[in-house]
C-alpha positions in Angstrom: 71.5 136.8 132.9 73.3 136.3 129.8 76.8 135.0 130.7 77.4 131.1 129.7 80.6 129.2 130.7 81.3 126.7 128.1 83.4 123.7 129.0 84.9 121.1 126.4 86.5 118.6 128.4 88.7 116.0 126.6 91.0 113.0 127.7 93.8 115.3 128.5 92.5 118.9 128.4 89.8 121.2 129.4 88.9 124.0 126.8 86.9 126.9 128.3 85.2 129.9 127.0 83.1 132.5 129.0 80.4 134.3 127.0 78.3 137.5 127.8 75.5 137.1 125.1 77.6 136.4 122.0 80.6 138.2 123.2 83.6 136.2 124.5 84.7 137.4 127.8 87.6 135.4 128.1 88.7 131.9 127.1 91.7 129.3 127.4 92.8 125.7 127.6 94.4 123.7 130.4 96.2 120.8 128.8 98.6 117.8 129.4 96.4 117.1 132.4 97.8 114.3 134.5 101.3 114.8 133.1 104.2 115.6 135.3 104.7 119.1 133.4 101.1 119.3 132.8 98.5 122.2 133.8 96.7 120.0 136.5 97.0 116.9 138.2 93.4 115.8 137.3 90.5 117.1 135.7 89.1 118.1 138.7 91.9 120.0 139.6 91.7 121.6 136.0 88.3 122.7 136.5 88.8 124.2 140.1 91.6 126.1 138.5 89.6 127.4 135.7 86.7 128.3 138.1 89.0 130.1 140.6 90.5 132.3 138.0 87.2 133.4 136.4 84.7 135.9 137.6 81.6 133.6 137.4 79.2 136.1 139.2 75.8 136.3 137.3 76.3 133.0 135.6 73.4 131.7 133.9 74.7 128.2 132.9 77.3 126.0 132.2 77.3 124.6 128.7 78.9 121.2 128.4 80.1 119.5 124.9 79.3 115.7 125.0 80.1 114.1 121.9 77.5 111.1 122.1 74.1 111.2 123.3 72.7 108.1 121.5 69.2 108.1 120.7 68.0 109.6 124.0 68.7 113.3 123.0 67.7 115.3 120.1 68.5 118.6 121.7 70.6 120.3 124.2 69.2 119.3 127.7 69.4 120.7 131.1 71.3 118.0 133.3 70.0 116.3 136.0 70.9 112.7 137.6 68.9 111.1 134.7 70.7 112.7 132.1 73.8 111.8 133.5 72.9 108.1 133.7 71.9 108.4 129.9 75.2 109.9 129.0 77.0 107.1 131.1 74.7 104.3 129.2 76.5 105.4 125.8 80.0 105.5 127.0 80.6 102.2 125.0 79.7 104.1 121.8 82.2 106.7 122.5 84.6 105.3 125.1 87.4 108.2 124.3 85.0 111.1 124.5 82.0 110.9 126.9 84.0 109.8 130.1 86.0 113.2 130.2 82.6 115.1 129.8 81.1 113.1 132.6 84.1 114.0 134.5 83.6 117.7 133.8 79.9 117.6 134.4 80.4 116.1 137.8 83.2 118.6 139.0 80.9 121.7 137.7 78.1 120.5 139.3 79.7 120.2 142.6 81.7 123.4 142.3 78.6 125.4 141.1 75.6 123.6 142.7 73.3 126.7 142.1 74.2 127.1 138.3 72.3 125.1 135.8 74.4 122.6 133.7 73.5 121.9 130.2 74.5 118.9 128.0 74.8 120.2 124.1 75.4 117.0 122.3 77.3 116.5 119.0 74.8 113.9 118.0 71.7 116.0 118.5 71.8 117.7 115.2 71.6 114.7 113.4 68.4 113.4 115.0 66.3 114.7 112.0 67.9 112.1 109.6 65.3 109.9 108.4 65.2 106.3 109.3 66.6 105.2 106.0 69.4 107.2 106.4 70.4 106.1 109.9 69.7 102.2 109.6 72.4 99.7 108.9 71.4 96.8 107.0 72.2 94.1 109.8 70.0 91.9 111.7 67.4 94.1 113.0 67.1 92.5 116.5 70.9 92.8 117.1 70.9 96.4 116.0 67.9 97.3 118.3 69.4 95.3 121.2 72.6 97.0 121.1 71.8 100.4 119.6 73.6 99.9 116.4 72.8 102.7 113.9 74.1 105.8 112.5 74.3 108.9 115.1 76.8 111.3 113.5 78.9 113.8 115.2 80.2 117.4 114.8 76.5 118.4 115.1 77.4 121.8 116.7 79.8 122.7 114.1 77.4 121.5 111.1 74.4 123.4 112.4 76.4 126.8 113.0 78.3 126.6 109.6 75.0 125.7 107.8 73.1 128.8 109.2 76.2 131.1 108.8 76.3 129.9 105.1 72.8 130.7 104.5 73.2 134.0 106.0 76.1 134.8 103.8 74.2 133.7 100.7 71.3 135.8 101.8 68.9 132.7 101.8 66.5 132.0 104.9 67.9 129.0 106.7 64.8 127.2 106.3 65.0 127.4 102.5 68.8 126.6 102.4 70.3 123.3 101.1 74.1 123.2 102.2 76.5 120.4 102.2 78.9 121.4 105.2 82.3 119.8 105.1 83.8 119.8 108.7 87.6 119.0 108.0 89.9 119.0 110.9 91.8 116.2 112.6 88.3 114.7 113.0 86.3 115.1 109.8 82.8 114.8 108.8 80.6 115.8 105.9 76.7 116.7 106.4 73.8 117.4 104.0 71.5 120.1 105.7 68.1 120.9 104.3 65.9 123.8 106.1 68.4 123.8 108.9 68.0 120.1 109.7 70.5 117.3 109.1 69.5 114.8 106.6 72.5 113.1 106.0 76.0 112.7 107.8 79.2 110.8 107.2 80.1 109.7 110.7 78.2 106.6 111.9 77.7 105.0 115.4 81.1 106.4 116.1 83.4 108.9 114.9 85.2 106.2 112.9 82.9 106.0 109.9 83.2 108.3 106.9 85.9 110.7 105.7 89.7 110.1 106.0 90.8 111.8 109.1 94.1 112.5 111.0 94.4 109.2 112.8 91.1 107.5 111.9 90.6 105.3 108.7 87.0 106.4 107.9 85.1 104.0 105.5 86.8 100.7 105.6 85.2 97.1 104.6 84.2 95.4 107.7 85.9 92.2 106.5 89.3 94.0 106.9 88.8 93.6 110.6 87.7 89.9 110.4 90.7 89.2 108.0 93.3 91.0 110.5 92.0 89.0 113.4 91.5 85.8 111.7 94.3 85.6 109.4 96.8 88.0 110.8 96.2 87.0 114.3 95.7 90.5 115.6 93.5 91.0 118.8 90.4 93.2 118.4 91.9 95.8 120.8 94.8 96.0 118.5 92.8 96.5 115.4 90.6 98.9 117.1 93.8 101.0 118.2 95.0 101.0 114.6 91.8 102.0 112.9 91.3 104.9 115.4 94.8 106.1 116.3 97.2 104.9 113.6 95.0 105.0 110.2 93.9 108.1 108.3 96.6 110.4 107.2 98.9 108.9 110.0 98.5 105.4 108.5 99.4 106.4 105.1 102.1 108.9 105.8 103.2 108.9 109.4 101.9 112.4 109.7 98.5 113.0 110.9 98.9 116.9 110.1 97.6 117.7 106.8 100.2 120.8 106.7 102.9 118.4 106.9 101.2 116.1 104.4 100.9 119.0 101.8 104.5 119.9 102.5 105.8 116.5 101.6 103.5 116.1 98.7 105.1 119.5 97.3 108.5 118.0 97.8 107.7 114.9 95.7 106.8 112.4 98.5 104.8 109.7 96.8 103.3 108.6 100.0 102.1 112.2 100.9 100.9 112.3 97.5 98.7 109.3 97.7 97.3 110.2 101.1 96.3 113.6 99.8 94.6 111.9 96.8 92.8 109.5 98.9 91.9 112.2 101.3 90.4 114.4 98.5 88.7 111.7 96.6 86.7 110.6 99.8 85.4 114.2 100.2 84.3 114.2 96.4 82.6 110.9 96.8 80.5 112.3 99.8 79.6 115.6 98.0 78.4 113.6 95.0 76.4 111.4 97.4 74.8 114.4 99.0 74.1 116.1 96.0 71.9 113.1 95.1 70.3 113.1 98.6 69.3 116.9 98.4 68.5 117.1 94.7 69.3 120.7 94.7 72.1 122.4 96.5 72.8 126.1 97.0 76.3 125.7 98.6 79.0 123.7 99.8 80.9 125.0 102.6 84.3 124.1 103.9 85.3 124.5 107.5 87.3 123.6 110.7 91.2 123.5 110.6 91.8 121.9 107.2 88.9 123.1 105.5 89.3 126.8 106.7 93.2 126.9 105.9 93.9 124.3 102.9 93.5 125.8 99.4 95.0 122.8 98.0 92.4 120.3 99.7 89.3 122.4 98.6 90.6 122.6 95.1 91.0 118.9 94.7 88.1 118.1 96.6 86.0 119.7 94.0 87.9 119.3 90.9 86.1 118.1 87.7 82.7 118.9 89.1 82.0 121.9 86.7 79.3 119.7 84.9 77.6 119.8 88.2 77.5 123.3 88.6 80.6 123.2 91.2 83.8 125.3 90.5 86.3 127.1 92.5 88.1 130.3 91.5 91.8 129.9 92.0 92.4 133.4 93.2 89.6 133.6 95.5 90.5 130.1 97.0 93.9 131.2 97.8 92.8 134.3 99.3 90.4 132.3 101.6 87.5 134.5 100.5 84.3 133.6 102.1 82.8 132.8 98.6 85.6 131.1 96.6 83.4 130.0 93.5 83.1 132.1 90.3 80.5 134.9 89.9 77.2 133.3 88.7 78.3 129.8 89.6 75.1 127.7 90.2 76.4 126.5 93.5 78.3 128.5 95.7 81.5 127.2 97.2 82.1 129.0 100.7 84.6 129.0 103.5 82.9 129.7 106.9 85.1 129.5 110.2 83.3 127.3 112.7 82.7 128.4 116.2 81.3 125.3 118.2 81.7 127.0 121.7 79.4 129.9 120.4 76.9 127.5 119.2 77.0 125.4 122.5 76.3 128.6 124.4 73.5 129.4 122.1 71.9 126.1 122.5 72.6 125.9 126.3 70.7 129.3 126.6 67.9 127.9 124.5 67.9 124.9 126.7 67.0 127.1 129.6 64.3 128.9 128.1 
């Protein structure tokens, strides 16, 4: 059996895609769950609706996207009660993401009791980062007791895109060194060597790293102390601000890069600053990962912004010709798979991500 149902259960939506091998049979989205005019009254109803509408005969597995697996999982894993308990244990590390995934798992296990369920973790790909790349320089006892370390996210996307980049360049994945830039509403960078993650920008949570749609990315921890002690803001309000009202939204009021670019083109100074901050942060991580990898075959843009924003791609890599990095203007505007000039020492690529296909692939591997 080769049919895999992939479920990505979010806080108010369920995205699904049914595969037969690598071919998509059908896909869809149930959104605004729980709202008066939404697609379902709750997640259980949404999943029942999906399963009632699909022909699920011959289903080999259901693959579930799970954002955070903590340190317990380094690969996709067939779900049992112990796996569920381990996912529940790290809910504090991903309070917005893991609970909906657990709901999806519970309902799917109930409705399809004979079908194997597989958890595919965003964090698992980054389990190969060496200790010096995941360790924060804080009290070691505190860190060990509370699981404080870098975990990284977007692992399915980075794994898929790095592999596709190697294929595009005609390099064996085990020989390729690639910097992948997953730029969407959430954003992260990853250094991939031989198909293995060796550095990534997100940390214990999805808040660290690049500037995102509503998340701040890197910020001095003292900002939190200052806002709490001096401004008198409660911790919950500070957390909400940094996760929901920071990033592009915090700087401009818009979390959509397309709107920011439009406002920038019209001369809006706030949008211009936000764009520059966003692109500089990417450039800083590219430089860091060049140093970590030592040699780089390609820098690859992916996800909503990465795949569709020529201005971001150009600005993020501007001024790096001395390092062998350049973007060809015409190729960049066309969104060609390779947007660097012929003969450039480091290829710059645009590769569409396919996280659902990667989840199906990893789910199939977990069964075998």
